[in-house]
C-alpha positions in Angstrom: -27.2 -81.9 -31.8 -25.0 -80.5 -34.5 -27.4 -77.6 -34.7 -27.6 -76.6 -30.9 -24.5 -77.0 -30.8 -23.9 -74.1 -33.4 -26.0 -72.0 -31.8 -24.9 -71.9 -27.9 -20.8 -71.6 -29.8 -22.8 -68.1 -31.6 -24.4 -66.9 -28.1 -21.1 -67.7 -26.6 -19.0 -65.7 -28.5 -21.5 -63.1 -28.6 -21.3 -62.6 -24.9 -17.6 -63.1 -25.3 -17.6 -59.9 -27.5 -20.1 -57.9 -25.1 -17.7 -56.8 -22.7 -14.6 -55.8 -25.3 -17.2 -53.8 -27.3 -18.4 -51.2 -24.0 -14.5 -51.2 -22.7 -13.4 -49.5 -26.5 -16.8 -47.7 -26.3 -15.6 -46.8 -22.6 -12.2 -46.3 -23.8 -13.4 -43.7 -26.7 -16.0 -41.8 -23.8 -12.5 -41.3 -22.7 -10.3 -39.6 -25.7 -13.5 -37.3 -26.3 -13.1 -36.0 -22.5 -9.9 -34.9 -22.9 -9.9 -33.8 -25.9 -12.6 -31.7 -25.0 -10.7 -30.6 -21.5 -7.8 -30.0 -23.2 -10.1 -27.4 -26.0 -10.3 -25.5 -22.9 -7.8 -22.7 -23.1 -5.1 -22.2 -20.1 -3.0 -19.8 -18.2 0.8 -20.7 -17.5 3.2 -19.1 -15.7 6.1 -17.2 -17.7 7.6 -15.0 -14.3 7.0 -12.3 -11.7 8.7 -9.9 -10.7 10.0 -9.3 -6.7 7.7 -7.7 -4.3 9.6 -4.5 -5.4 5.9 -2.8 -6.2 3.8 -1.5 -3.8 0.0 -2.1 -3.7 0.1 -2.6 -7.5 -3.4 -2.1 -9.5 -2.8 -1.5 -13.1 -0.9 -3.6 -16.4 -0.6 -1.5 -19.2 0.5 -3.4 -22.4 3.1 -0.5 -25.1 3.5 -2.7 -27.9 5.1 0.6 -29.3 7.8 0.9 -26.6 8.0 -2.4 -25.8 7.5 -1.9 -22.1 4.6 -2.5 -19.0 3.2 0.8 -17.0 2.8 -1.0 -13.6 0.8 2.3 -11.7 1.2 1.9 -7.6 -1.3 2.8 -5.6 1.2 2.6 -2.2 -1.3 2.6 0.2 -5.1 2.3 0.6 -7.5 2.6 -3.0 -9.0 6.4 -1.6 -6.0 7.6 0.4 -4.3 11.2 -0.9 -1.3 11.0 0.5 0.3 11.7 -2.7 2.9 8.3 -2.6 1.0 6.7 -5.5 3.8 6.2 -8.5 4.4 4.5 -12.3 6.5 2.3 -12.2 8.2 0.6 -16.2 8.8 -3.0 -16.3 11.3 -4.3 -19.3 8.6 -7.5 -21.2 11.2 -9.9 -19.3 9.9 -8.7 -16.2 12.4 -6.7 -14.9 12.2 -3.5 -13.8 13.3 -0.6 -16.2 12.1 2.0 -14.0 11.1 2.0 -10.8 9.4 5.7 -9.4 9.1 6.5 -13.2 6.5 8.8 -12.0 5.8 10.2 -8.7 3.6 12.6 -6.6 0.2 10.6 -7.4 -2.3 9.8 -4.8 -4.2 6.4 -5.7 -3.2 5.6 -9.3 -5.3 2.8 -11.0 -6.3 2.2 -14.6 -4.5 4.0 -17.5 -4.3 4.2 -21.2 -2.0 5.6 -24.1 -3.3 8.4 -25.7 -1.9 11.4 -27.9 1.9 11.5 -27.0 0.4 11.0 -22.7 -0.5 8.3 -20.3 -3.8 8.7 -19.0 -3.6 7.7 -15.4 -6.8 7.8 -12.8 -6.5 8.8 -9.0 -9.0 8.8 -6.9 -11.0 12.1 -8.2 -8.9 13.0 -11.1 -7.7 12.4 -14.5 -3.5 12.8 -15.0 -2.2 12.9 -18.5 1.6 12.7 -18.1 4.1 13.2 -20.9 5.5 9.2 -21.8 9.1 11.4 -22.8 9.4 12.7 -19.1 7.3 11.2 -17.0 6.4 14.7 -15.8 1.9 15.4 -15.4 1.3 17.6 -18.0 -2.1 17.9 -17.6 -5.0 17.2 -15.3 -8.6 16.8 -15.8 -11.1 16.8 -12.5 -15.2 15.5 -13.2 -17.5 18.0 -11.0 -18.4 14.7 -9.5 -16.4 12.2 -8.8 -15.6 9.8 -6.3 -14.1 6.6 -7.4 -12.1 6.6 -10.5 -11.3 3.6 -11.8 -9.8 2.3 -15.3 -9.0 3.8 -18.1 -9.5 2.6 -22.2 -8.7 4.8 -25.5 -10.3 5.2 -28.9 -8.8 6.9 -32.2 -9.9 10.1 -30.5 -10.6 9.9 -27.7 -9.9 8.7 -23.4 -12.7 6.9 -21.7 -13.2 6.9 -18.0 -15.2 4.7 -15.1 -16.8 6.0 -11.6 -17.4 2.8 -10.1 -18.5 4.7 -6.8 -20.9 6.8 -8.8 -21.6 4.7 -12.0 -20.8 6.7 -14.2 -18.5 6.5 -17.6 -17.2 10.3 -18.5 -15.2 11.3 -22.0 -12.2 13.2 -22.7 -12.2 14.5 -25.7 -10.5 17.4 -28.1 -9.4 18.7 -24.7 -12.1 19.0 -23.1 -14.3 15.9 -20.4 -17.5 15.0 -20.7 -20.1 12.1 -19.0 -21.4 9.8 -21.7 -23.2 7.6 -19.5 -25.0 7.6 -15.6 -26.9 5.0 -13.9 -23.6 2.3 -14.7 -23.9 -0.1 -11.5 -20.1 -0.7 -10.5 -18.9 0.1 -13.2 -15.2 -0.8 -13.9 -13.5 -2.6 -16.4 -13.3 -0.1 -20.2 -12.5 -1.4 -23.3 -13.4 0.6 -26.3 -14.5 -1.4 -29.6 -15.2 0.4 -32.7 -18.4 2.7 -32.3 -19.1 0.8 -28.4 -17.8 0.0 -25.2 -17.6 -3.1 -23.9 -17.7 -2.4 -19.6 -17.4 -4.7 -16.7 -20.2 -3.9 -14.4 -22.2 -5.1 -11.7 -24.7 -7.1 -14.3 -21.9 -7.9 -16.2 -20.0 -8.0 -19.8 -22.0 -5.7 -21.4 -21.7 -3.8 -24.9 -22.2 0.2 -25.0 -23.5 1.6 -27.7 -22.3 5.5 -27.7 -24.6 6.5 -29.9 -27.8 4.8 -29.2 -27.2 5.2 -25.3 -27.6 1.7 -25.0 -26.6 -1.5 -22.8 -26.5 -5.1 -24.6 -25.8 -8.0 -22.7 -22.7 -10.0 -23.8 -22.2 -12.6 -21.3 -23.8 -12.0 -17.5 -22.0 -14.4 -15.7 -19.0 -12.6 -14.8 -20.5 -9.8 -12.8 -18.4 -6.8 -10.8 -15.0 -7.7 -13.0 -12.4 -5.6 -12.7 -9.5 -5.7 -15.4 -10.9 -6.5 -19.3 -9.1 -6.5 -21.7 -9.6 -8.3 -25.8 -8.2 -11.4 -27.9 -10.3 -10.6 -30.3 -14.3 -9.6 -31.6 -15.6 -12.2 -29.5 -13.3 -13.2 -27.5 -12.0 -11.4 -24.2 -9.6 -11.8 -20.7 -11.7 -10.6 -17.6 -10.9 -10.6 -14.3 -12.0 -10.1 -10.8 -9.6 -8.3 -8.2 -10.5 -11.5 -6.0 -8.6 -13.3 -7.2 -9.6 -14.9 -10.6 -9.1 -14.2 -14.4 -11.7 -15.1 -17.1 -11.6 -16.6 -20.5 -14.9 -15.1 -21.9 -16.2 -16.1 -25.2 -19.3 -15.3 -25.6 -21.8 -16.3 -23.1 -19.3 -18.7 -22.2 -17.2 -17.8 -18.8 -13.9 -20.1 -18.1 -12.1 -19.8 -15.4 -8.4 -19.3 -16.6 -7.2 -18.6 -12.9 -8.1 -18.7 -9.1 -5.8 -17.1 -6.3 -8.1 -16.9 -4.0 -6.6 -19.5 -1.6 -3.3 -17.2 -2.2 -5.0 -13.9 -0.8 -3.3 -12.8 -4.4 -6.0 -10.4 -5.9 -6.0 -10.1 -9.9 -6.5 -6.5 -10.6 -6.4 -4.7 -13.7 -4.6 -7.0 -16.1 -3.2 -6.6 -19.3 -2.3 -8.0 -22.3 0.1 -9.2 -24.8 -2.9 -9.8 -27.7 0.0 -10.8 -29.9 1.9 -13.0 -28.2 -1.0 -13.7 -26.2 0.7 -13.6 -22.9 -2.0 -11.9 -19.4 0.3 -9.5 -17.0 -1.7 -9.5 -13.6 -1.2 -7.2 -10.8 -1.4 -8.6 -7.3 -2.4 -5.6 -5.7 -1.4 -6.9 -2.1 1.0 -9.3 -3.3 3.2 -5.9 -4.4 4.3 -7.9 -7.4 3.7 -8.8 -11.2 3.3 -12.2 -13.0 3.4 -12.8 -16.7 1.3 -16.0 -17.6 1.1 -18.0 -21.2 -2.3 -18.1 -22.9 -2.5 -21.6 -24.0 -5.6 -22.8 -26.6 
């Protein structure tokens, strides 16, 4: 009898412990999920300008000058109206000079090279003197339809033509074409002896010497702005209102403003402070976000 009581008591003890064990397992699982979710990066808004921009398409962070350049189309993307302009913002979002460079058509991508701000302007590239804000040089490809983004290396300026699928280069004052047939090519980023490109196929690495592409991420297709946190990690935008953190073939959506009809065009980045600058195109303002990991 004592043996039977002991067995029953032991069984009841095991049964009583089982829910607690399951409960503990669920808590551990929930904790693990929280840790995994919190490991994903996120964007936290720091500031936004008033609606003083006019169809702002691109933001370029100038670390040396501690300022932001903003290209304002001031019309439609292919309008040759002479109303486009470049603004300068301070790093807190206040306006340093709204109409720093004027008389452009529909300025978009920008890059700093050899004391000049290079800017795409529909079917030409202008080089604006950083001291005076005046156009000092102009480059016009034989074939040009929709010149869009710009990136610079130590020796050259590279330009994408989204309309014709071309990549151009300006080196030693000479303009040439380095790649053709790159459908919907937009975002460009110079990296060592490669160009990182955002096009219809996704994020790819173009080997300048070998003249060939290698896929990096095939999910962020049709991208717009492209910036780099480190050798393996990028921040990319889609014009419609999406910004992604891209590491290898993993793309994490950081921001989605499509519901507000607020575009995320050619973004800028302060890589040291990890601040992302977003031109909102038709919303006519620039926003700054802190990237938190």
